[in-house]
N, C-alpha and C positions, 0 to 999 in steps of 0.2 A: 302419352304418344313420345313427347320428345325425349323423356328419360329413357323409354325403351330404344330410341334411335341412339341416342349417346351410347348406350350399351352396346347396340349392334356395332357401332363404328369402333368403340374399343376392341371388341372381338375380332372386327375385319384387320384393324392394325396390328393385332397380335397373331394374324396367320389365317384366320378362317374366312379367306377371301370369298368363298361360295355364298356367304351371307349378304355381299353386295347386291346380290339378285333383288333382294328387299327393296332397295331403293330404285333399281330399275323399275320393278313392278309398280312401285308406289308413285313415282315421279315423272316417268317417261312420257305419259300422255300430256301432262301439263307443260313440260319442258319443250315437248316438240310443239306445242300449241304456241306458246310464247315465240319460239324461234321462227316458225311458219309466218307469224304475223310481222315479224321483223324482215325476213328475207324475201318473202312472197314467193316461195318456190318450194314445192313439197320435196323434192329429190334432195335439195340442197339442205332443207330442213333436216331431214332424216340424217343425213351425214353429220350435220353440225350438233344435232341430238347426241348422236354416237361420240364426238369429240368432246362434248360437254361432260358426258359422264365418265369417259376416259381420263379426262383433265381433273374430274372431282375424285375419282379414285386415286390417282396419282398422287393428289394432294389432301389426301383424307386424313392424314396425320396433323395437317395444318388447320383443320376445323377445330375453333376453339369454343364452339356452343355459345357465342355472343349473339347469335341469331338462331332461328330455326334451322335445320337442314335444308328445308324447302327453300327458304329465302338464301341460304349460301348457294344452292346450285342455280336458283333463279339468276343470281348475280353472275356466276360462271357461264350460264347460257347467255344472258344478254351480251356480255363481253365477247363471248365467242361469236355471235350472230353479228354484232356491230363490227367486229374486226373483218368480218367476211364481207358486210356490205360495202366498207371503206375501200377493200381491195378492189372492188368491182366499179367503184366511182359512179354510181349511179347519177343521172341527171334528175334533179328533183326541183319541183315547183317552189319558187321563192315568192312569198307575198310581201308586197311593200308595206315597212313598219308604220308609215302614216296612214294606211287603210285602216290598222288594227287599232289606232289611238282614238278614231272617232266613232267607235261602235259603242252602244250601250249594253249593259249585260241583259237587259229585257229583251231587246232584239234577238241578241244570240240564244238566250232561253227558249224564246217562241219559235225559233227556226230549228234548233235541237231537239225541242220537245215534240215537234209535229211528227207524229206517227203514221202519216199517209204512205202509201206505198211509194208514190212518186218521190217525197222527201226522203224516204229511206235508201231509195236508189241513189239519189244525188248524195247523201251522206256516205254511202259505200265508196262512189266513185272518188268523193273528196279524201276520205280515209287512203286511198291507194296513192294520192298526190302527196302525203306527208312523207317526211324523210323517217329513216329507222327508228331513231331516238323518240321522234313524236309519236309514232304509231305504237311503240313499247310503252311509253307513259300512259297513252290511252288504253292499250289493251290492259295493263296491270291495274290502273286505277278503276276502270269503268267494267271491263269484262271480267278480269279476276277479282274484283271488288278488294284488291289490298288497301290496307291503310298508307296514308302518305308517308309514315316513317319507315315502313316496310319498302315502298317504292324508292324511297330516297335511300336506302341502304343497297338495294340491287343494282340501282344506276350510279351508285356513288356520288350523290349529289346532297346537298342540304335540303331539309325539308321546306324551307321557304322558298328554294329554288324550284322545287318540284310544283309547288303551289302557283308560283308565277309562270312556270313552263306550261301547266296544264290549263291556266287562264289565257294564256297566248294562244294556244293551240285550239281552244274552243272558238277564239275570234278568227283565227285562220281557216278554221272549218266552215264556219259562216260565209266568210267572203267566198271560198272555194264553192260552196253551195249555192250561193246567189249568182255567182259566175255561169254557173251550169244552167241557169234559166234561159 
């Protein structure tokens, strides 16, 4: 599939712009889902999804196939959504670092793997309190099941940084869930 996409990109950059519809049809839902998880507003996400595809189209000639097209467009979508959220300067919950240090992985796993209806509701509320980057990390790694290497590329982070951030976010979610009791 990737070779097919590279061939389509080559044809688009040579003037067959109508072929760009393939990328819209293939990736629009995924891009929208990522963006709506970041900005938490459907109308804004629709607009930012359009912006993402427009930016991708305008810069298609700079696509070097160092990653898959989907990873490349996810990175554009992430940057577009994060820029939009920074402009809005959302007030976000901040968890004290010293609370994070004293938690065991077992405590966190037990709480986050509890699939009771009440616990899932608490988890959903806690997810809303995360900042945009944290929600994106959770979304890409757990919902989209992207490997750490791909998450790192999309977010422009080192793989070890992604692992550390995921670990800290899990702790933060635990605190937010237990505060909701």
